[in-house]
N, CA and C atoms of all chains as a GROMACS GRO file, in nm:
protein
  591
    1MET      N    1  -5.593   5.251   7.302
    1MET     CA    2  -5.700   5.217   7.397
    1MET      C    3  -5.832   5.210   7.321
    2HIS      N    4  -5.900   5.097   7.334
    2HIS     CA    5  -6.026   5.079   7.261
    2HIS      C    6  -6.136   5.032   7.356
    3PRO      N    7  -6.190   5.121   7.438
    3PRO     CA    8  -6.297   5.079   7.529
    3PRO      C    9  -6.426   5.052   7.452
    4SER      N   10  -6.513   4.970   7.511
    4SER     CA   11  -6.645   4.949   7.450
    4SER      C   12  -6.726   5.078   7.462
    5HIS      N   13  -6.834   5.083   7.388
    5HIS     CA   14  -6.918   5.203   7.392
    5HIS      C   15  -6.970   5.228   7.534
    6PHE      N   16  -7.011   5.119   7.600
    6PHE     CA   17  -7.068   5.135   7.735
    6PHE      C   18  -6.961   5.179   7.836
    7THR      N   19  -6.841   5.123   7.822
    7THR     CA   20  -6.731   5.166   7.911
    7THR      C   21  -6.703   5.316   7.890
    8ALA      N   22  -6.703   5.357   7.764
    8ALA     CA   23  -6.681   5.499   7.735
    8ALA      C   24  -6.791   5.585   7.797
    9VAL      N   25  -6.914   5.536   7.790
    9VAL     CA   26  -7.026   5.610   7.851
    9VAL      C   27  -7.006   5.625   8.001
   10LEU      N   28  -6.965   5.515   8.066
   10LEU     CA   29  -6.946   5.520   8.212
   10LEU      C   30  -6.832   5.615   8.250
   11LEU      N   31  -6.722   5.609   8.176
   11LEU     CA   32  -6.609   5.699   8.205
   11LEU      C   33  -6.650   5.845   8.183
   12PHE      N   34  -6.720   5.868   8.075
   12PHE     CA   35  -6.769   6.003   8.044
   12PHE      C   36  -6.862   6.052   8.155
   13ALA      N   37  -6.957   5.966   8.193
   13ALA     CA   38  -7.055   6.005   8.295
   13ALA      C   39  -6.986   6.034   8.429
   14LEU      N   40  -6.887   5.953   8.463
   14LEU     CA   41  -6.817   5.972   8.590
   14LEU      C   42  -6.748   6.108   8.596
   15CYS      N   43  -6.672   6.139   8.492
   15CYS     CA   44  -6.598   6.266   8.491
   15CYS      C   45  -6.692   6.386   8.485
   16VAL      N   46  -6.790   6.380   8.398
   16VAL     CA   47  -6.881   6.494   8.381
   16VAL      C   48  -6.965   6.515   8.508
   17SER      N   49  -7.012   6.406   8.568
   17SER     CA   50  -7.094   6.417   8.690
   17SER      C   51  -7.014   6.478   8.804
   18THR      N   52  -6.887   6.443   8.812
   18THR     CA   53  -6.802   6.499   8.918
   18THR      C   54  -6.795   6.652   8.905
   19VAL      N   55  -6.768   6.699   8.784
   19VAL     CA   56  -6.756   6.844   8.764
   19VAL      C   57  -6.893   6.912   8.780
   20PHE      N   58  -6.998   6.850   8.726
   20PHE     CA   59  -7.132   6.908   8.742
   20PHE      C   60  -7.169   6.920   8.890
   21GLY      N   61  -7.144   6.815   8.966
   21GLY     CA   62  -7.178   6.816   9.108
   21GLY      C   63  -7.108   6.929   9.182
   22ILE      N   64  -6.978   6.946   9.154
   22ILE     CA   65  -6.900   7.048   9.225
   22ILE      C   66  -6.942   7.189   9.184
   23THR      N   67  -6.967   7.207   9.056
   23THR     CA   68  -6.992   7.344   9.009
   23THR      C   69  -7.138   7.389   9.022
   24MET      N   70  -7.230   7.295   9.026
   24MET     CA   71  -7.372   7.335   9.025
   24MET      C   72  -7.436   7.342   9.163
   25ARG      N   73  -7.368   7.294   9.265
   25ARG     CA   74  -7.423   7.297   9.401
   25ARG      C   75  -7.320   7.358   9.495
   26ASP      N   76  -7.365   7.400   9.615
   26ASP     CA   77  -7.275   7.477   9.700
   26ASP      C   78  -7.237   7.412   9.832
   27THR      N   79  -7.293   7.297   9.866
   27THR     CA   80  -7.246   7.230   9.987
   27THR      C   81  -7.204   7.088   9.950
   28PRO      N   82  -7.107   7.032  10.022
   28PRO     CA   83  -7.055   6.899   9.985
   28PRO      C   84  -7.164   6.792   9.974
   29GLN      N   85  -7.258   6.793  10.067
   29GLN     CA   86  -7.363   6.690  10.062
   29GLN      C   87  -7.448   6.703   9.936
   30ARG      N   88  -7.482   6.826   9.901
   30ARG     CA   89  -7.564   6.847   9.781
   30ARG      C   90  -7.483   6.822   9.655
   31MET      N   91  -7.353   6.848   9.662
   31MET     CA   92  -7.266   6.818   9.546
   31MET      C   93  -7.266   6.668   9.517
   32VAL      N   94  -7.251   6.589   9.623
   32VAL     CA   95  -7.249   6.443   9.606
   32VAL      C   96  -7.382   6.394   9.552
   33ARG      N   97  -7.490   6.445   9.609
   33ARG     CA   98  -7.623   6.401   9.564
   33ARG      C   99  -7.648   6.437   9.418
   34TYR      N  100  -7.611   6.560   9.381
   34TYR     CA  101  -7.636   6.603   9.243
   34TYR      C  102  -7.543   6.528   9.146
   35GLY      N  103  -7.419   6.505   9.189
   35GLY     CA  104  -7.326   6.428   9.104
   35GLY      C  105  -7.378   6.288   9.080
   36ALA      N  106  -7.427   6.223   9.187
   36ALA     CA  107  -7.482   6.088   9.173
   36ALA      C  108  -7.606   6.089   9.083
   37TYR      N  109  -7.688   6.192   9.100
   37TYR     CA  110  -7.809   6.206   9.017
   37TYR      C  111  -7.772   6.218   8.869
   38CYS      N  112  -7.674   6.300   8.838
   38CYS     CA  113  -7.631   6.317   8.700
   38CYS      C  114  -7.574   6.187   8.645
   39PHE      N  115  -7.492   6.118   8.727
   39PHE     CA  116  -7.433   5.992   8.681
   39PHE      C  117  -7.541   5.890   8.646
   40VAL      N  118  -7.639   5.878   8.734
   40VAL     CA  119  -7.748   5.782   8.710
   40VAL      C  120  -7.825   5.820   8.583
   41LEU      N  121  -7.850   5.950   8.565
   41LEU     CA  122  -7.922   5.992   8.444
   41LEU      C  123  -7.841   5.964   8.317
   42PHE      N  124  -7.711   5.992   8.321
   42PHE     CA  125  -7.626   5.966   8.203
   42PHE      C  126  -7.629   5.816   8.169
   43ALA      N  127  -7.594   5.735   8.270
   43ALA     CA  128  -7.583   5.590   8.246
   43ALA      C  129  -7.721   5.531   8.216
   44GLY      N  130  -7.821   5.573   8.292
   44GLY     CA  131  -7.956   5.519   8.273
   44GLY      C  132  -8.012   5.553   8.136
   45SER      N  133  -7.994   5.677   8.093
   45SER     CA  134  -8.048   5.715   7.962
   45SER      C  135  -7.976   5.640   7.850
   46ALA      N  136  -7.846   5.614   7.868
   46ALA     CA  137  -7.773   5.536   7.766
   46ALA      C  138  -7.830   5.394   7.757
   47ILE      N  139  -7.859   5.334   7.872
   47ILE     CA  140  -7.914   5.198   7.872
   47ILE      C  141  -8.053   5.196   7.809
   48VAL      N  142  -8.137   5.290   7.849
   48VAL     CA  143  -8.275   5.294   7.796
   48VAL      C  144  -8.274   5.318   7.644
   49LEU      N  145  -8.192   5.414   7.600
   49LEU     CA  146  -8.188   5.442   7.456
   49LEU      C  147  -8.130   5.324   7.378
   50SER      N  148  -8.033   5.255   7.438
   50SER     CA  149  -7.976   5.137   7.371
   50SER      C  150  -8.082   5.031   7.350
   51TRP      N  151  -8.161   5.004   7.455
   51TRP     CA  152  -8.268   4.904   7.442
   51TRP      C  153  -8.372   4.949   7.340
   52LEU      N  154  -8.406   5.078   7.340
   52LEU     CA  155  -8.504   5.128   7.242
   52LEU      C  156  -8.453   5.107   7.100
   53MET      N  157  -8.327   5.140   7.077
   53MET     CA  158  -8.272   5.124   6.942
   53MET      C  159  -8.265   4.976   6.904
   54PHE      N  160  -8.233   4.892   7.002
   54PHE     CA  161  -8.229   4.747   6.977
   54PHE      C  162  -8.367   4.697   6.937
   55LEU      N  163  -8.470   4.741   7.009
   55LEU     CA  164  -8.606   4.694   6.979
   55LEU      C  165  -8.657   4.751   6.845
   56ILE      N  166  -8.619   4.876   6.816
   56ILE     CA  167  -8.662   4.935   6.689
   56ILE      C  168  -8.595   4.863   6.571
   57ALA      N  169  -8.470   4.826   6.591
   57ALA     CA  170  -8.394   4.764   6.482
   57ALA      C  171  -8.440   4.622   6.452
   58ARG      N  172  -8.510   4.557   6.545
   58ARG     CA  173  -8.551   4.417   6.524
   58ARG      C  174  -8.664   4.407   6.423
   59MET      N  175  -8.417   6.244   9.284
   59MET     CA  176  -8.459   6.374   9.235
   59MET      C  177  -8.347   6.475   9.255
   60ALA      N  178  -8.337   6.570   9.165
   60ALA     CA  179  -8.228   6.669   9.173
   60ALA      C  180  -8.247   6.759   9.293
   61THR      N  181  -8.135   6.795   9.355
   61THR     CA  182  -8.140   6.890   9.465
   61THR      C  183  -8.164   7.029   9.407
   62PRO      N  184  -8.220   7.123   9.487
   62PRO     CA  185  -8.244   7.257   9.433
   62PRO      C  186  -8.114   7.326   9.397
   63PRO      N  187  -8.118   7.416   9.298
   63PRO     CA  188  -7.994   7.483   9.255
   63PRO      C  189  -7.940   7.577   9.361
   64ASN      N  190  -7.821   7.631   9.331
   64ASN     CA  191  -7.754   7.718   9.426
   64ASN      C  192  -7.834   7.844   9.454
   65ARG      N  193  -7.823   7.890   9.577
   65ARG     CA  194  -7.881   8.020   9.610
   65ARG      C  195  -7.776   8.126   9.580
   66ILE      N  196  -7.825   8.240   9.533
   66ILE     CA  197  -7.734   8.352   9.508
   66ILE      C  198  -7.698   8.414   9.641
   67ALA      N  199  -7.569   8.442   9.658
   67ALA     CA  200  -7.523   8.497   9.786
   67ALA      C  201  -7.589   8.632   9.814
   68ALA      N  202  -7.603   8.664   9.942
   68ALA     CA  203  -7.668   8.788   9.982
   68ALA      C  204  -7.589   8.909   9.932
   69PRO      N  205  -7.659   9.017   9.891
   69PRO     CA  206  -7.589   9.137   9.845
   69PRO      C  207  -7.502   9.194   9.956
   70GLY      N  208  -7.390   9.252   9.915
   70GLY     CA  209  -7.300   9.310  10.013
   70GLY      C  210  -7.191   9.216  10.055
   71ARG      N  211  -7.220   9.087  10.050
   71ARG     CA  212  -7.118   8.991  10.088
   71ARG      C  213  -7.006   8.987   9.985
   72GLY      N  214  -7.048   8.999   9.856
   72GLY     CA  215  -6.949   8.994   9.750
   72GLY      C  216  -6.863   9.119   9.746
   73ALA      N  217  -6.916   9.231   9.794
   73ALA     CA  218  -6.843   9.356   9.785
   73ALA      C  219  -6.709   9.349   9.858
   74ALA      N  220  -6.710   9.282   9.972
   74ALA     CA  221  -6.585   9.271  10.049
   74ALA      C  222  -6.483   9.183   9.977
   75GLN      N  223  -6.535   9.090   9.895
   75GLN     CA  224  -6.444   8.998   9.828
   75GLN      C  225  -6.397   9.052   9.694
   76ASN      N  226  -6.454   9.163   9.648
   76ASN     CA  227  -6.422   9.214   9.516
   76ASN      C  228  -6.294   9.296   9.514
   77GLN      N  229  -6.209   9.279   9.610
   77GLN     CA  230  -6.083   9.351   9.610
   77GLN      C  231  -5.977   9.266   9.543
   78GLY      N  232  -5.885   9.334   9.476
   78GLY     CA  233  -5.781   9.259   9.405
   78GLY      C  234  -5.829   9.222   9.266
   79PHE      N  235  -5.750   9.139   9.202
   79PHE     CA  236  -5.780   9.100   9.064
   79PHE      C  237  -5.876   8.980   9.068
   80VAL      N  238  -6.005   9.008   9.050
   80VAL     CA  239  -6.105   8.904   9.069
   80VAL      C  240  -6.106   8.801   8.955
   81TYR      N  241  -6.042   8.835   8.845
   81TYR     CA  242  -6.042   8.743   8.731
   81TYR      C  243  -5.927   8.641   8.736
   82LEU      N  244  -5.842   8.653   8.839
   82LEU     CA  245  -5.728   8.561   8.846
   82LEU      C  246  -5.771   8.414   8.856
   83PRO      N  247  -5.868   8.378   8.942
   83PRO     CA  248  -5.911   8.238   8.944
   83PRO      C  249  -5.971   8.192   8.811
   84LEU      N  250  -6.039   8.283   8.742
   84LEU     CA  251  -6.099   8.249   8.612
   84LEU      C  252  -5.989   8.216   8.510
   85ILE      N  253  -5.889   8.302   8.503
   85ILE     CA  254  -5.783   8.282   8.405
   85ILE      C  255  -5.696   8.161   8.443
   86ALA      N  256  -5.662   8.153   8.573
   86ALA     CA  257  -5.579   8.040   8.617
   86ALA      C  258  -5.654   7.908   8.597
   87GLY      N  259  -5.783   7.909   8.627
   87GLY     CA  260  -5.864   7.788   8.612
   87GLY      C  261  -5.877   7.746   8.467
   88TRP      N  262  -5.878   7.844   8.378
   88TRP     CA  263  -5.885   7.810   8.235
   88TRP      C  264  -5.751   7.754   8.187
   89LEU      N  265  -5.641   7.817   8.229
   89LEU     CA  266  -5.510   7.773   8.182
   89LEU      C  267  -5.473   7.636   8.237
   90VAL      N  268  -5.497   7.614   8.366
   90VAL     CA  269  -5.464   7.486   8.430
   90VAL      C  270  -5.590   7.435   8.501
   91PRO      N  271  -5.644   7.322   8.460
   91PRO     CA  272  -5.767   7.271   8.523
   91PRO      C  273  -5.754   7.258   8.674
   92GLY      N  274  -5.848   7.319   8.747
   92GLY     CA  275  -5.849   7.311   8.892
   92GLY      C  276  -5.771   7.422   8.961
   93ALA      N  277  -5.688   7.494   8.886
   93ALA     CA  278  -5.602   7.596   8.948
   93ALA      C  279  -5.685   7.710   9.010
   94GLY      N  280  -5.798   7.742   8.951
   94GLY     CA  281  -5.883   7.848   9.006
   94GLY      C  282  -5.930   7.814   9.146
   95HIS      N  283  -5.969   7.689   9.167
   95HIS     CA  284  -6.013   7.646   9.300
   95HIS      C  285  -5.896   7.635   9.396
   96PHE      N  286  -5.780   7.592   9.344
   96PHE     CA  287  -5.662   7.586   9.431
   96PHE      C  288  -5.626   7.725   9.483
   97LEU      N  289  -5.637   7.827   9.395
   97LEU     CA  290  -5.607   7.964   9.437
   97LEU      C  291  -5.699   8.010   9.549
   98LEU      N  292  -5.822   7.956   9.548
   98LEU     CA  293  -5.920   7.994   9.652
   98LEU      C  294  -5.914   7.900   9.771
   99ARG      N  295  -5.813   7.815   9.773
   99ARG     CA  296  -5.790   7.718   9.881
   99ARG      C  297  -5.903   7.616   9.893
  100LYS      N  298  -5.965   7.588   9.782
  100LYS     CA  299  -6.064   7.480   9.777
  100LYS      C  300  -5.992   7.356   9.726
  101TRP      N  301  -5.912   7.297   9.815
  101TRP     CA  302  -5.821   7.191   9.771
  101TRP      C  303  -5.894   7.068   9.720
  102GLY      N  304  -5.996   7.025   9.794
  102GLY     CA  305  -6.069   6.904   9.754
  102GLY      C  306  -6.141   6.921   9.621
  103ARG      N  307  -6.213   7.031   9.608
  103ARG     CA  308  -6.286   7.057   9.484
  103ARG      C  309  -6.189   7.071   9.367
  104GLY      N  310  -6.081   7.144   9.392
  104GLY     CA  311  -5.981   7.164   9.286
  104GLY      C  312  -5.920   7.032   9.241
  105ALA      N  313  -5.890   6.945   9.339
  105ALA     CA  314  -5.829   6.816   9.304
  105ALA      C  315  -5.926   6.731   9.222
  106LEU      N  316  -6.052   6.729   9.262
  106LEU     CA  317  -6.150   6.648   9.188
  106LEU      C  318  -6.173   6.704   9.047
  107ILE      N  319  -6.184   6.835   9.035
  107ILE     CA  320  -6.202   6.896   8.903
  107ILE      C  321  -6.079   6.869   8.817
  108SER      N  322  -5.962   6.891   8.876
  108SER     CA  323  -5.838   6.870   8.802
  108SER      C  324  -5.828   6.725   8.755
  109ALA      N  325  -5.854   6.631   8.846
  109ALA     CA  326  -5.845   6.488   8.810
  109ALA      C  327  -5.944   6.454   8.700
  110SER      N  328  -6.068   6.502   8.712
  110SER     CA  329  -6.170   6.470   8.612
  110SER      C  330  -6.130   6.521   8.473
  111ILE      N  331  -6.082   6.644   8.468
  111ILE     CA  332  -6.051   6.702   8.337
  111ILE      C  333  -5.923   6.642   8.278
  112PHE      N  334  -5.822   6.622   8.363
  112PHE     CA  335  -5.700   6.557   8.312
  112PHE      C  336  -5.730   6.416   8.264
  113VAL      N  337  -5.810   6.341   8.341
  113VAL     CA  338  -5.844   6.204   8.301
  113VAL      C  339  -5.922   6.204   8.170
  114MET      N  340  -6.020   6.294   8.158
  114MET     CA  341  -6.097   6.299   8.033
  114MET      C  342  -6.009   6.334   7.914
  115PHE      N  343  -5.923   6.431   7.934
  115PHE     CA  344  -5.834   6.472   7.824
  115PHE      C  345  -5.738   6.358   7.789
  116GLY      N  346  -5.682   6.294   7.893
  116GLY     CA  347  -5.590   6.183   7.871
  116GLY      C  348  -5.658   6.065   7.802
  117LEU      N  349  -5.779   6.034   7.845
  117LEU     CA  350  -5.854   5.926   7.780
  117LEU      C  351  -5.881   5.959   7.634
  118GLY      N  352  -5.914   6.084   7.609
  118GLY     CA  353  -5.938   6.127   7.472
  118GLY      C  354  -5.815   6.106   7.384
  119LEU      N  355  -5.700   6.143   7.436
  119LEU     CA  356  -5.576   6.123   7.359
  119LEU      C  357  -5.545   5.974   7.344
  120ALA      N  358  -5.568   5.898   7.454
  120ALA     CA  359  -5.541   5.754   7.448
  120ALA      C  360  -5.631   5.683   7.347
  121MET      N  361  -5.749   5.737   7.326
  121MET     CA  362  -5.841   5.678   7.227
  121MET      C  363  -5.813   5.732   7.087
  122GLN      N  364  -5.702   5.799   7.072
  122GLN     CA  365  -5.660   5.856   6.943
  122GLN      C  366  -5.758   5.963   6.894
  123GLY      N  367  -5.807   6.041   6.991
  123GLY     CA  368  -5.896   6.151   6.956
  123GLY      C  369  -5.822   6.260   6.880
  124LYS      N  370  -5.899   6.338   6.808
  124LYS     CA  371  -5.841   6.443   6.723
  124LYS      C  372  -5.834   6.575   6.800
  125LEU      N  373  -5.722   6.644   6.786
  125LEU     CA  374  -5.711   6.780   6.840
  125LEU      C  375  -5.733   6.876   6.723
  126TYR      N  376  -5.834   6.959   6.734
  126TYR     CA  377  -5.863   7.050   6.624
  126TYR      C  378  -5.754   7.157   6.615
  127SER      N  379  -5.708   7.184   6.495
  127SER     CA  380  -5.606   7.287   6.478
  127SER      C  381  -5.654   7.401   6.389
  128LYS      N  382  -5.746   7.374   6.301
  128LYS     CA  383  -5.799   7.481   6.216
  128LYS      C  384  -5.948   7.457   6.192
  129ALA      N  385  -6.016   7.563   6.156
  129ALA     CA  386  -6.160   7.555   6.138
  129ALA      C  387  -6.195   7.568   5.990
  130ASN      N  388  -6.225   7.455   5.928
  130ASN     CA  389  -6.264   7.458   5.787
  130ASN      C  390  -6.414   7.481   5.769
  131ASP      N  391  -6.490   7.437   5.869
  131ASP     CA  392  -6.635   7.461   5.865
  131ASP      C  393  -6.684   7.487   6.006
  132ILE      N  394  -6.815   7.506   6.020
  132ILE     CA  395  -6.871   7.549   6.149
  132ILE      C  396  -6.852   7.441   6.256
  133LEU      N  397  -6.860   7.314   6.217
  133LEU     CA  398  -6.842   7.207   6.316
  133LEU      C  399  -6.698   7.203   6.366
  134ASP      N  400  -6.604   7.223   6.274
  134ASP     CA  401  -6.463   7.230   6.315
  134ASP      C  402  -6.440   7.348   6.409
  135LEU      N  403  -6.508   7.459   6.378
  135LEU     CA  404  -6.492   7.579   6.461
  135LEU      C  405  -6.542   7.551   6.604
  136LEU      N  406  -6.657   7.484   6.614
  136LEU     CA  407  -6.711   7.451   6.747
  136LEU      C  408  -6.616   7.357   6.821
  137GLY      N  409  -6.562   7.260   6.748
  137GLY     CA  410  -6.466   7.168   6.810
  137GLY      C  411  -6.341   7.240   6.857
  138LEU      N  412  -6.294   7.333   6.776
  138LEU     CA  413  -6.175   7.410   6.813
  138LEU      C  414  -6.201   7.494   6.938
  139VAL      N  415  -6.318   7.555   6.945
  139VAL     CA  416  -6.354   7.636   7.063
  139VAL      C  417  -6.357   7.547   7.187
  140GLY      N  418  -6.417   7.429   7.173
  140GLY     CA  419  -6.419   7.335   7.285
  140GLY      C  420  -6.279   7.294   7.327
  141ASP      N  421  -6.196   7.263   7.231
  141ASP     CA  422  -6.057   7.223   7.261
  141ASP      C  423  -5.980   7.336   7.331
  142LEU      N  424  -6.004   7.459   7.286
  142LEU     CA  425  -5.933   7.573   7.346
  142LEU      C  426  -5.969   7.590   7.494
  143GLY      N  427  -6.084   7.538   7.534
  143GLY     CA  428  -6.123   7.544   7.675
  143GLY      C  429  -6.027   7.470   7.766
  144ASN      N  430  -5.946   7.380   7.708
  144ASN     CA  431  -5.850   7.305   7.790
  144ASN      C  432  -5.728   7.388   7.829
  145GLY      N  433  -5.716   7.508   7.774
  145GLY     CA  434  -5.607   7.598   7.812
  145GLY      C  435  -5.471   7.543   7.772
  146LEU      N  436  -5.380   7.539   7.870
  146LEU     CA  437  -5.243   7.497   7.840
  146LEU      C  438  -5.235   7.350   7.799
  147LEU      N  439  -5.330   7.269   7.847
  147LEU     CA  440  -5.330   7.127   7.806
  147LEU      C  441  -5.335   7.118   7.654
  148PHE      N  442  -5.421   7.197   7.594
  148PHE     CA  443  -5.437   7.196   7.449
  148PHE      C  444  -5.310   7.246   7.381
  149VAL      N  445  -5.256   7.357   7.433
  149VAL     CA  446  -5.138   7.418   7.371
  149VAL      C  447  -5.020   7.320   7.377
  150VAL      N  448  -4.999   7.260   7.496
  150VAL     CA  449  -4.886   7.167   7.511
  150VAL      C  450  -4.906   7.043   7.423
  151SER      N  451  -5.028   6.993   7.419
  151SER     CA  452  -5.054   6.874   7.338
  151SER      C  453  -5.033   6.903   7.189
  152ARG      N  454  -5.074   7.023   7.147
  152ARG     CA  455  -5.050   7.058   7.007
  152ARG      C  456  -4.901   7.070   6.980
  153ALA      N  457  -4.829   7.130   7.076
  153ALA     CA  458  -4.685   7.147   7.057
  153ALA      C  459  -4.614   7.012   7.051
  154LEU      N  460  -4.663   6.916   7.128
  154LEU     CA  461  -4.602   6.782   7.128
  154LEU      C  462  -4.658   6.693   7.017
  155ASN      N  463  -4.747   6.751   6.937
  155ASN     CA  464  -4.806   6.679   6.824
  155ASN      C  465  -4.883   6.555   6.869
  156LEU      N  466  -4.950   6.567   6.983
  156LEU     CA  467  -5.031   6.455   7.032
  156LEU      C  468  -5.168   6.458   6.964
  157GLY      N  469  -5.238   6.348   6.974
  157GLY     CA  470  -5.370   6.340   6.913
  157GLY      C  471  -5.360   6.304   6.766
  158ALA      N  472  -5.469   6.245   6.717
  158ALA     CA  473  -5.470   6.202   6.577
  158ALA      C  474  -5.503   6.319   6.485
  159ASP      N  475  -5.455   6.310   6.362
  159ASP     CA  476  -5.489   6.414   6.264
  159ASP      C  477  -5.626   6.389   6.202
  160GLN      N  478  -5.658   6.261   6.189
  160GLN     CA  479  -5.788   6.225   6.131
  160GLN      C  480  -5.852   6.116   6.214
  161VAL      N  481  -5.984   6.120   6.222
  161VAL     CA  482  -6.057   6.016   6.295
  161VAL      C  483  -6.082   5.899   6.199
  162GLN      N  484  -6.023   5.783   6.234
  162GLN     CA  485  -6.035   5.668   6.143
  162GLN      C  486  -6.109   5.551   6.206
  163ILE      N  487  -6.114   5.548   6.340
  163ILE     CA  488  -6.184   5.437   6.406
  163ILE      C  489  -6.289   5.495   6.501
  164THR      N  490  -6.382   5.409   6.543
  164THR     CA  491  -6.494   5.456   6.625
  164THR      C  492  -6.446   5.515   6.756
  165THR      N  493  -6.352   5.448   6.821
  165THR     CA  494  -6.306   5.498   6.951
  165THR      C  495  -6.237   5.633   6.938
  166ALA      N  496  -6.180   5.660   6.821
  166ALA     CA  497  -6.118   5.792   6.801
  166ALA      C  498  -6.225   5.902   6.801
  167ASP      N  499  -6.343   5.866   6.754
  167ASP     CA  500  -6.453   5.964   6.757
  167ASP      C  501  -6.495   5.990   6.902
  168TYR      N  502  -6.502   5.882   6.982
  168TYR     CA  503  -6.531   5.902   7.126
  168TYR      C  504  -6.423   5.992   7.186
  169GLY      N  505  -6.297   5.962   7.153
  169GLY     CA  506  -6.184   6.037   7.209
  169GLY      C  507  -6.192   6.184   7.175
  170THR      N  508  -6.230   6.214   7.052
  170THR     CA  509  -6.244   6.354   7.010
  170THR      C  510  -6.348   6.426   7.096
  171ARG      N  511  -6.458   6.357   7.122
  171ARG     CA  512  -6.565   6.417   7.206
  171ARG      C  513  -6.517   6.434   7.351
  172PHE      N  514  -6.440   6.335   7.400
  172PHE     CA  515  -6.387   6.346   7.536
  172PHE      C  516  -6.302   6.473   7.549
  173ILE      N  517  -6.219   6.498   7.449
  173ILE     CA  518  -6.129   6.615   7.455
  173ILE      C  519  -6.210   6.744   7.452
  174VAL      N  520  -6.309   6.750   7.363
  174VAL     CA  521  -6.391   6.872   7.353
  174VAL      C  522  -6.468   6.895   7.483
  175VAL      N  523  -6.527   6.787   7.537
  175VAL     CA  524  -6.607   6.803   7.661
  175VAL      C  525  -6.517   6.838   7.779
  176ALA      N  526  -6.395   6.785   7.781
  176ALA     CA  527  -6.301   6.823   7.888
  176ALA      C  528  -6.279   6.974   7.885
  177GLY      N  529  -6.265   7.029   7.766
  177GLY     CA  530  -6.247   7.174   7.752
  177GLY      C  531  -6.368   7.252   7.800
  178LEU      N  532  -6.486   7.204   7.765
  178LEU     CA  533  -6.608   7.274   7.808
  178LEU      C  534  -6.626   7.266   7.959
  179LEU      N  535  -6.594   7.150   8.017
  179LEU     CA  536  -6.603   7.136   8.162
  179LEU      C  537  -6.503   7.229   8.231
  180ASN      N  538  -6.386   7.244   8.169
  180ASN     CA  539  -6.284   7.331   8.228
  180ASN      C  540  -6.333   7.476   8.232
  181VAL      N  541  -6.404   7.516   8.128
  181VAL     CA  542  -6.459   7.653   8.126
  181VAL      C  543  -6.564   7.667   8.238
  182ILE      N  544  -6.650   7.566   8.253
  182ILE     CA  545  -6.751   7.571   8.360
  182ILE      C  546  -6.682   7.582   8.496
  183ALA      N  547  -6.577   7.502   8.515
  183ALA     CA  548  -6.506   7.503   8.644
  183ALA      C  549  -6.439   7.638   8.669
  184ALA      N  550  -6.382   7.697   8.562
  184ALA     CA  551  -6.316   7.827   8.578
  184ALA      C  552  -6.418   7.935   8.614
  185VAL      N  553  -6.535   7.931   8.551
  185VAL     CA  554  -6.640   8.028   8.584
  185VAL      C  555  -6.688   8.007   8.728
  186ASP      N  556  -6.695   7.880   8.770
  186ASP     CA  557  -6.735   7.851   8.908
  186ASP      C  558  -6.635   7.912   9.007
  187ALA      N  559  -6.506   7.899   8.976
  187ALA     CA  560  -6.403   7.958   9.063
  187ALA      C  561  -6.420   8.111   9.068
  188HIS      N  562  -6.451   8.170   8.953
  188HIS     CA  563  -6.473   8.315   8.949
  188HIS      C  564  -6.594   8.354   9.034
  189ASN      N  565  -6.699   8.275   9.025
  189ASN     CA  566  -6.820   8.304   9.105
  189ASN      C  567  -6.793   8.292   9.254
  190ILE      N  568  -6.711   8.197   9.294
  190ILE     CA  569  -6.674   8.187   9.436
  190ILE      C  570  -6.592   8.308   9.478
  191ARG      N  571  -6.501   8.348   9.390
  191ARG     CA  572  -6.413   8.462   9.420
  191ARG      C  573  -6.490   8.592   9.437
  192THR      N  574  -6.592   8.610   9.354
  192THR     CA  575  -6.669   8.735   9.361
  192THR      C  576  -6.780   8.728   9.466
  193GLY      N  577  -6.805   8.609   9.522
  193GLY     CA  578  -6.908   8.596   9.622
  193GLY      C  579  -7.045   8.565   9.565
  194ARG      N  580  -7.053   8.548   9.433
  194ARG     CA  581  -7.183   8.516   9.371
  194ARG      C  582  -7.228   8.377   9.412
  195LYS      N  583  -7.132   8.289   9.432
  195LYS     CA  584  -7.164   8.153   9.482
  195LYS      C  585  -7.109   8.142   9.622
  196SER      N  586  -7.192   8.091   9.712
  196SER     CA  587  -7.144   8.075   9.849
  196SER      C  588  -7.041   7.964   9.854
  197ALA      N  589  -6.932   7.990   9.925
  197ALA     CA  590  -6.823   7.892   9.932
  197ALA      C  591  -6.859   7.778  10.022
   0.00000   0.00000   0.00000
């Protein structure tokens, strides 16, 4: 299996956010919100850092 | 924006729950991902935790990630500690000789990290089950 870097990031973010959401909050609604928040931060920071590295490398 | 963190359960509530072997969910959760929550009848949470950790571990192996077996330096030691967090998954995988011996391609490096992080998440989940069992975290 050879996923792209971004696919690997998304899979990683999905699994980690799920566990973070469940373990760090105590009600289902807050678990979902925190899980979604973590997922967006993981994926978003990967995109932002990728663009930064792309612009620095040019 | 992040939701506020968990509130600590009121004192006295945990005292009633501290009967029996309170470390059973911790140990079971470490040995089998999600088992700690299943013991506490948190079926949904247990299933999601179990699925996340099994999927991460499986993806790591599918990407030809490395399973640490010995610690030659401090980084190997940290990797081994992370891998040991997977409990029986790690033991069975080592026994079946799964995982690569050396990282030779980029995706294998991702896979190695997936396996280590799966172990660390499993430890977090096991501690969470223990906190629910003792009443430190409200169920």
